[in-house]
ChimeraX commands (.cxc) that place a marker at each C-alpha (Angstrom):
marker #1 position 0.00,0.00,0.00 radius 0.5
marker #1 position 1.32,3.41,-0.96 radius 0.5
marker #1 position 1.27,5.99,1.85 radius 0.5
marker #1 position 0.47,9.59,1.08 radius 0.5
marker #1 position 2.48,12.22,2.94 radius 0.5
marker #1 position 1.25,15.79,3.12 radius 0.5
marker #1 position 4.08,18.16,2.25 radius 0.5
marker #1 position 4.00,21.78,3.31 radius 0.5
marker #1 position 5.54,24.50,1.17 radius 0.5
marker #1 position 8.45,26.64,2.33 radius 0.5
marker #1 position 7.14,29.58,4.34 radius 0.5
marker #1 position 3.93,27.87,5.51 radius 0.5
marker #1 position 3.03,28.39,9.17 radius 0.5
marker #1 position 2.37,25.16,11.09 radius 0.5
marker #1 position 1.88,23.90,14.63 radius 0.5
marker #1 position 3.40,20.82,16.23 radius 0.5
marker #1 position 2.25,19.41,19.58 radius 0.5
marker #1 position 5.63,19.57,21.39 radius 0.5
marker #1 position 7.11,22.78,19.94 radius 0.5
marker #1 position 4.13,24.97,19.07 radius 0.5
marker #1 position 4.04,27.30,16.08 radius 0.5
marker #1 position 6.76,27.56,13.47 radius 0.5
marker #1 position 7.59,28.25,9.83 radius 0.5
marker #1 position 8.55,25.55,7.30 radius 0.5
marker #1 position 12.06,26.24,6.00 radius 0.5
marker #1 position 12.22,23.13,3.78 radius 0.5
marker #1 position 10.22,19.99,3.17 radius 0.5
marker #1 position 10.62,16.93,0.98 radius 0.5
marker #1 position 9.62,13.24,1.06 radius 0.5
marker #1 position 12.26,12.47,3.72 radius 0.5
marker #1 position 12.69,15.47,6.00 radius 0.5
marker #1 position 10.77,18.54,7.10 radius 0.5
marker #1 position 12.71,21.42,8.65 radius 0.5
marker #1 position 10.82,23.90,10.82 radius 0.5
marker #1 position 12.03,27.11,12.47 radius 0.5
marker #1 position 9.92,27.28,15.63 radius 0.5
marker #1 position 9.03,30.60,17.23 radius 0.5
marker #1 position 10.40,29.67,20.66 radius 0.5
marker #1 position 12.43,26.48,20.13 radius 0.5
marker #1 position 14.69,27.18,17.16 radius 0.5
marker #1 position 15.27,24.95,14.14 radius 0.5
marker #1 position 14.15,21.31,14.28 radius 0.5
marker #1 position 14.37,18.54,11.67 radius 0.5
marker #1 position 11.66,15.86,11.45 radius 0.5
marker #1 position 11.19,12.70,9.41 radius 0.5
marker #1 position 8.36,13.83,7.13 radius 0.5
marker #1 position 6.18,10.73,7.34 radius 0.5
marker #1 position 6.46,10.59,11.15 radius 0.5
marker #1 position 5.66,14.19,12.13 radius 0.5
marker #1 position 2.12,15.40,12.74 radius 0.5
marker #1 position 1.60,19.02,11.79 radius 0.5
marker #1 position -1.39,21.30,11.69 radius 0.5
marker #1 position -1.86,24.45,9.65 radius 0.5
marker #1 position -1.51,27.67,11.65 radius 0.5
marker #1 position -2.93,31.11,10.93 radius 0.5
marker #1 position -0.81,32.69,13.67 radius 0.5
marker #1 position 1.66,35.15,12.12 radius 0.5
marker #1 position 5.38,34.71,12.70 radius 0.5
marker #1 position 6.78,36.92,15.46 radius 0.5
marker #1 position 9.12,39.75,14.58 radius 0.5
marker #1 position 12.71,38.64,15.00 radius 0.5
marker #1 position 15.19,41.13,16.48 radius 0.5
marker #1 position 17.70,42.57,14.04 radius 0.5
marker #1 position 20.96,40.64,14.05 radius 0.5
marker #1 position 24.21,42.40,14.79 radius 0.5
marker #1 position 26.87,42.12,12.09 radius 0.5
marker #1 position 29.44,39.42,12.71 radius 0.5
marker #1 position 32.88,40.43,13.81 radius 0.5
marker #1 position 35.57,39.52,11.33 radius 0.5
marker #1 position 39.02,38.30,12.21 radius 0.5
marker #1 position 40.56,41.43,10.64 radius 0.5
marker #1 position 38.53,43.77,12.89 radius 0.5
marker #1 position 39.34,41.69,15.97 radius 0.5
marker #1 position 43.06,41.67,15.11 radius 0.5
marker #1 position 43.03,45.45,14.59 radius 0.5
marker #1 position 41.55,45.95,18.06 radius 0.5
marker #1 position 44.18,43.69,19.62 radius 0.5
marker #1 position 47.05,45.69,18.01 radius 0.5
marker #1 position 45.59,49.02,19.13 radius 0.5
marker link #1:1,2 radius 0.2
marker link #1:2,3 radius 0.2
marker link #1:3,4 radius 0.2
marker link #1:4,5 radius 0.2
marker link #1:5,6 radius 0.2
marker link #1:6,7 radius 0.2
marker link #1:7,8 radius 0.2
marker link #1:8,9 radius 0.2
marker link #1:9,10 radius 0.2
marker link #1:10,11 radius 0.2
marker link #1:11,12 radius 0.2
marker link #1:12,13 radius 0.2
marker link #1:13,14 radius 0.2
marker link #1:14,15 radius 0.2
marker link #1:15,16 radius 0.2
marker link #1:16,17 radius 0.2
marker link #1:17,18 radius 0.2
marker link #1:18,19 radius 0.2
marker link #1:19,20 radius 0.2
marker link #1:20,21 radius 0.2
marker link #1:21,22 radius 0.2
marker link #1:22,23 radius 0.2
marker link #1:23,24 radius 0.2
marker link #1:24,25 radius 0.2
marker link #1:25,26 radius 0.2
marker link #1:26,27 radius 0.2
marker link #1:27,28 radius 0.2
marker link #1:28,29 radius 0.2
marker link #1:29,30 radius 0.2
marker link #1:30,31 radius 0.2
marker link #1:31,32 radius 0.2
marker link #1:32,33 radius 0.2
marker link #1:33,34 radius 0.2
marker link #1:34,35 radius 0.2
marker link #1:35,36 radius 0.2
marker link #1:36,37 radius 0.2
marker link #1:37,38 radius 0.2
marker link #1:38,39 radius 0.2
marker link #1:39,40 radius 0.2
marker link #1:40,41 radius 0.2
marker link #1:41,42 radius 0.2
marker link #1:42,43 radius 0.2
marker link #1:43,44 radius 0.2
marker link #1:44,45 radius 0.2
marker link #1:45,46 radius 0.2
marker link #1:46,47 radius 0.2
marker link #1:47,48 radius 0.2
marker link #1:48,49 radius 0.2
marker link #1:49,50 radius 0.2
marker link #1:50,51 radius 0.2
marker link #1:51,52 radius 0.2
marker link #1:52,53 radius 0.2
marker link #1:53,54 radius 0.2
marker link #1:54,55 radius 0.2
marker link #1:55,56 radius 0.2
marker link #1:56,57 radius 0.2
marker link #1:57,58 radius 0.2
marker link #1:58,59 radius 0.2
marker link #1:59,60 radius 0.2
marker link #1:60,61 radius 0.2
marker link #1:61,62 radius 0.2
marker link #1:62,63 radius 0.2
marker link #1:63,64 radius 0.2
marker link #1:64,65 radius 0.2
marker link #1:65,66 radius 0.2
marker link #1:66,67 radius 0.2
marker link #1:67,68 radius 0.2
marker link #1:68,69 radius 0.2
marker link #1:69,70 radius 0.2
marker link #1:70,71 radius 0.2
marker link #1:71,72 radius 0.2
marker link #1:72,73 radius 0.2
marker link #1:73,74 radius 0.2
marker link #1:74,75 radius 0.2
marker link #1:75,76 radius 0.2
marker link #1:76,77 radius 0.2
marker link #1:77,78 radius 0.2
marker link #1:78,79 radius 0.2
view
């Protein structure tokens, strides 16, 4: 018997019972990757995870600070 797996598109909002709401970052027949609002990135086996559709909008993420480069760090050490 052929099993049918529901795939969600990248960017879809979903809910999962243990982690709550999140956004699909990638999904294929094998793995589904979700960036959860409060639990970070998690990878699931697609045919084993139970997801529900969510209408809850994604929270605003704080702006990230630029990464320090080795050249800037070295310049500070010499100064």
